[in-house]
KOLNU-280752 format. One record per residue (C-alpha): residue in one letter; y, x, z. Coordinates in steps of 0.5 Angstrom, whole numbers, plus 2048, in hexadecimal, padded with zeros to 3 digits. Example, Ala and Ser with C-alpha at 12.3 -4.5 7.8 and 13.67 -1.06 7.14 Angstrom:
BEGIN
A7F7819810 S7FE81B80E 
//
This chain:
BEGIN
M799860804 A7988657FF S79D8667F9 K79C8627F3 I79C8637EC L79D85D7E8 M79C85D7E1 G79985A7DB D7988537D7 M79D84E7DB P7978497DD E79384F7E0 L79A8517E3 M79C84B7E6 E79584A7E9 N7948517EC I79B84F7EF L7998497F2 K79284B7F5 H7958527F8 L79B84E7FB N7998477FD N799848804 E79E84E805 I7A384E800 Y7A8852805 S7A4858803 L7A78587FC Y7AD85B7FF S7AF8627FE E7A88637FA W7A98677F3 T7A78627ED C7A68647E6 L7A785E7E1 K7A585E7DA L7A88587D6 G7A78557CF N7A18587CC P7A18567C5 Y7998557C5 S79A8507CA P79C8497C9 F79D8477D0 Y7A484A7D2 D7A98447D2 S7AF8447D5 I7AD83F7DB L7A88447DD I7AC84A7DC T7B28467E0 L7AC8447E6 L7AA84C7E6 F7B184E7E7 K7B38497EC L7AD84B7F0 F7AF8527F1 L7B68517F1 E7B684C7F7 N7B18507FB G7B58577FB A7B085B7F6 I7B28627F3 L7B18637EC H7AE86A7EB E7AC86A7E3 L7AE8657DE G7AB8647D7 L7AD85F7D2 Y7AB85D7CB N7B08597C7 S7AC8537C4 E7AD84C7C2 F7A984B7C9 L7AE84F7CD K7B484A7CF F7B884B7D5 E7BC8447D8 L7C38457DA E7C18447E1 I7BD84B7E1 F7C384F7DF H7C884C7E4 S7C284D7E9 L7C28547E7 E7C98557E7 Q7C98537EF N7C38577F1 V7C585E7EF Q7C08607F4 F7BA85E7F0 Y7BB8637EB S7BF8687EE R7BA86D7EF L7B786C7E8 Q7B48737E5 H7B08717DF L7B286D7DA S7AE86B7D3 L7B18677CE H7AD8657C7 I7B28637C2 I7AD8607BD S7B185A7BA N7B78567B9 S7B58517BF G7B88527C5 I7BD8587C4 E7C38547C7 D7BF8537CD F7BD85A7CD A7C485C7CC I7C78587D2 L7C185A7D7 L7C38627D5 R7CA8607D7 I7C885E7DD L7C48647DF A7C98697DD K7CE8667E2 N7CA8687E8 T7C486C7E5 T7C58747E4 N7BF8777E7 I7BA8767E1 S7B687C7E1 A7B187A7DB L7B38767D5 K7AF8737CF L7B18707C9 F7AD86D7C3 V7B186C7BD G7AF8687B7 S7B38687B1 D7B48617AE Y7BA85E7B2 E7C085A7B0 S7C58607B0 Q7CB85C7B5 L7C585B7BA I7C28627BA H7C98657BA T7CB8617C0 L7C58627C4 F7C586A7C2 S7CC86B7C4 I7CB8687CB L7C586C7CC I7C98727CA R7CE8717D0 F7C886F7D4 I7C58767D3 K7CC87A7D4 S7CC8767DB Q7C68797DD E7C687F7E2 Q7BF8827E3 L7BB8807DC R7B68857DC K7B18827D7 F7B287F7D0 I7AD87B7CC L7AF8797C5 E7AA8767C0 G7AC8747B9 Y7A986F7B5 N7A68717AE C7AA8787AF S7B08757B1 T7B68797AE E7BC8767B1 F7BE8757B9 Y7C58737B9 G7C78797BD I7C28787C3 I7C087F7C2 S7C78827C2 A7C887E7C9 L7C38837CC E7C98887CC S7CB8857D2 Q7C48867D5 K7C488E7D3 N7C48907DB T7BE88C7DD L7BA88A7D7 Q7B388E7D8 E7AE88A7D3 V7AF8877CC I7A98837C9 L7AA8817C2 K7A587D7BE G7A687B7B6 C7AD87E7B5 V7B08817AF F7B58877B0 S7BC8857B0 A7C28897B2 E7C28857B9 F7BC8897BB E7C08907BC V7C488D7C2 L7BD88F7C6 N7BF8967C5 N7C48957CA C7BF8937CF K7BE8997D3 N7B98977D8 L7B58937D3 E7AE8967D4 T7A98917D1 L7A988F7CA R7A488B7C7 I7A48897BF L79F8847BD Y79E8827B6 C7A58847B4 D7A98887AF M7A788F7AF E7AE8917AE L7AF88F7B5 L7AC8967B7 K7B089A7B2 I7B78987B5 L7B68977BC D7B789E7C0 Y7B789E7C7 N7B38A07CD I7AD89C7CF S7A689D7D3 T7A28977D0 L7A18967C9 E79D8907C6 I79C88F7BF T7988897BC H7978887B4 S7928877AF Q79388E7AD I7998937AF E79D8987AB V79B89E7AE P7A18A27AC F7A589D7AF V7A189E7B6 V7A18A67B5 Q7A98A57B5 I7A98A17BB L7A48A67BF E7A88AC7BD K7AE8A97C1 V7AB8A67C7 G7A58AA7C7 K7A68AE7CE L7A88A87D2 L7A28A37CF Q79D8A27D4 R79A89B7D2 L79889A7CA K7958947C7 F7938947C0 E79088D7BE T78F88E7B6 D78B8907B1 I78C8987AF V78B89A7A8 I7868A07A8 Q78A8A47A4 E7908A47A9 E78C8A47B0 S78C8AC7B0 L7948AB7AF L7948A77B5 L7908AB7B9 E7938B17B8 A79A8AE7BA L7978AB7C1 N7948B27C2 S79B8B67C0 F7A08B17C3 C79C8AD7C9 P7998B17CE N79B8AD7D4 I7978A67D2 I7948A37D8 Y79289D7D4 L78F89D7CD C78C8977C9 I78A8977C2 T7868927BF D7848957B8 I78289D7B9 G77C8A17B8 L7798A77BD S77C8AC7B8 T77D8B37BA Q7848B27BA F7848AC7BE L77F8B07C3 E7848B67C3 L78A8B17C5 I7868AD7CB G7848B47CD N78C8B67CD L78E8B07D1 Q78D8B37D8 K7918AD7DB L78D8A77D8 Q78B8A27DD F78989C7D8 L78689C7D2 S7848967CD L7818977C7 G77E8937C1 Y7798987BE A7798967B6 Y77589B7B2 H76E89B7B0 T76B8A27B1 P7648A57B0 K7608A47B7 E75F8AB7B8 E7668AD7B7 R7698A77BB K7648A97C1 I7688B07C0 Q76F8AD7C0 V76D8A97C6 V76B8AF7CA Q7718B27C8 F7768AC7CA A7728AB7D1 K7738B27D3 I77B8B37D1 L77D8AD7D5 S7828AF7DA S7818AF7E1 T7878AB7E2 L7838A57DE Q78289F7E2 Y7828997DD L77E8997D7 D77D8937D2 L7788947CC A77888D7CA L78088A7C9 G77D8837C9 F7788837C4 S7718817C5 D76E8887C3 T77088F7C1 L76D8957BD L76C8987C4 D7678947C7 S7618987C4 T76489E7C7 F76689B7CE D76189E7D2 I7638A57CF L76A8A47D0 L7698A27D8 D7648A87D9 H7698AD7D6 C76F8AA7D9 N7728AD7E0 A7798A97E0 P77A8A67E6 L77A89F7E3 K77C8997E8 K77C8947E2 L7778937DC L77888E7D7 I77288D7D2 S76E8887CE N7698847D1 R7648877CB S76588D7CE L76288B7D5 N75C8867D2 N75988D7D0 E7548907D6 K7568977D4 N75E8967D4 T75D8927DB K7598987DE A75E89D7DB L7648987DF I7608997E5 R75F8A07E5 Y7678A17E4 C76889C7EA T7648A17EE R7668A77EB I76E8A67EB K76E8A17F1 T77589F7EE L7748997EA N7768927ED H77688D7E7 V77388C7E1 G7768877DC I7728847D7 V7738807D0 N76F87A7D0 H76E87B7D8 C76A8747D8 D7658777D3 L76387C7D7 G75B87B7DA D75A8797E1 D75587F7E2 V75A8847E0 R7608817E3 N75C8817EA E75A8887E9 L76188B7E7 E7658877ED K76188B7F2 Y7658917EF V76C88E7EC T7708887EC L76F8847E5 A7758807E2 P77787D7DC Y77B8817D7 K78187D7D8 H78187E7DF I7828857E0 V7858877D9 V78B88C7DA N79188A7D5 C7968907D3 
//
C-alpha cells in the first residue's frame, strides 16, 4: 500500500484514515505520516478527536515524519496522550520536520509539555518552522521559549530554519541566538515579517549557510548580515537598493540564485543593474518582478553566460517600435545555456504579449520550459510563432500558461501536437 500523507481538517482527516485503513489497519505500520493539528480556522479540533487520532497511530506502530501544530483554544491534549507518547518513542523518533504556530496564549502549556517529550528522543530535526505572534502573557511565553531553545540546541542536523513574525516582531527571546549551536549544519534560513535585532548577528557564525530568504522584513537585516550565500531571495513592497548593493558586493561571486520580488524605484534601477553586472557573474537563476528592457539590463543578460533560469515581470510601457527593437535585442542575447524562461510571473497578461511572436522568431536559446499568459496564445500570430520555434529549436518540452483553463480548445489542440501545455503553477521553478 502506498505511503499515506495525512493532513487537513480533523473530520476529513478521520474520514480519510477510516476509509483507507478500514480493512488493512496493519498497513499503517512503519509508514511515514504527516500530521497538522490545531488549525485555528477550523472549530473541529477538540481533545476527543485528537486523542482518538493519536491512539490510532500509536497503537498501530506508525512512524511520524512531519508534525505541524497550531496552538489555539481548539488544540487540547488529554493526559493520556502525553503518557502514550512517553511510552511510544518509536512514533516520533524519526521526526524530521517540525512546524509550530504560536499564535495565542491558549494551549501554550500543552505545547511546552509536548516539546519536553519530543526533546528527549528527537534529535534529527532537519527543518524547523516557527510562526511567532506578539501578544502573550510573559510567563507562559518565556516558559515555552526556554524549552524551545533547549530543543534547538539538542538537534544534531538542523539544516533549514524558518521564522515568521507577526506584525514585524522584534523580540524572539533567544531563539535566534540558539542557532549558534547549529552553526555547522544550518544551510537555509527564511525570515518573514521580522525586524532586525542583535540576535540575528549569530547567523554570521553559520559558515555553511547557503540560502537566505528575507520576506517583508526590516532591510537592516541586509546591512548587517555578512556571510557567503549562493541563493538570495528578497520580497518587499519596495527595496532599498543601496543596502542590496552592499550585500551583492559581499557575496557576488558565489551568488548563483537571485530573486527580487519587489518594486524598484526607477532612479535606483541603474544602480542595481550595475551592481549585478559588476559583482555577480555566476548567476544561473535570476528573477526580477519589476524591470524594463533597458540597454543596461540587456547588457547584464548578455554577460550572464551561465544563466539557466530567467523570470521577468516586464513593467515598462514603451513606444511600439522601440519595444520591438528591444525585444529583438533581448531574444538574440539570451544565453545558449538558458533552458527556462518565465515571462508572466503569475500575472494574466504582460507587456511582452504584443511582441511575443517577435521574441520567439529571434530566440535561439534551447528552452525546455516557457511560461506565458493565456493572452499570448489566444492570438494566431503568436500561436504560429510558438509552433515555428518548436519546429526550429526542437528543445521545448512544456509551456506553462497563466489561466490555463481559459485557453481555447482549438488553440490547445493545435499546440499539443508540438509541446505539452500545463497550468503555470505546475511547472514554475522557484528560487
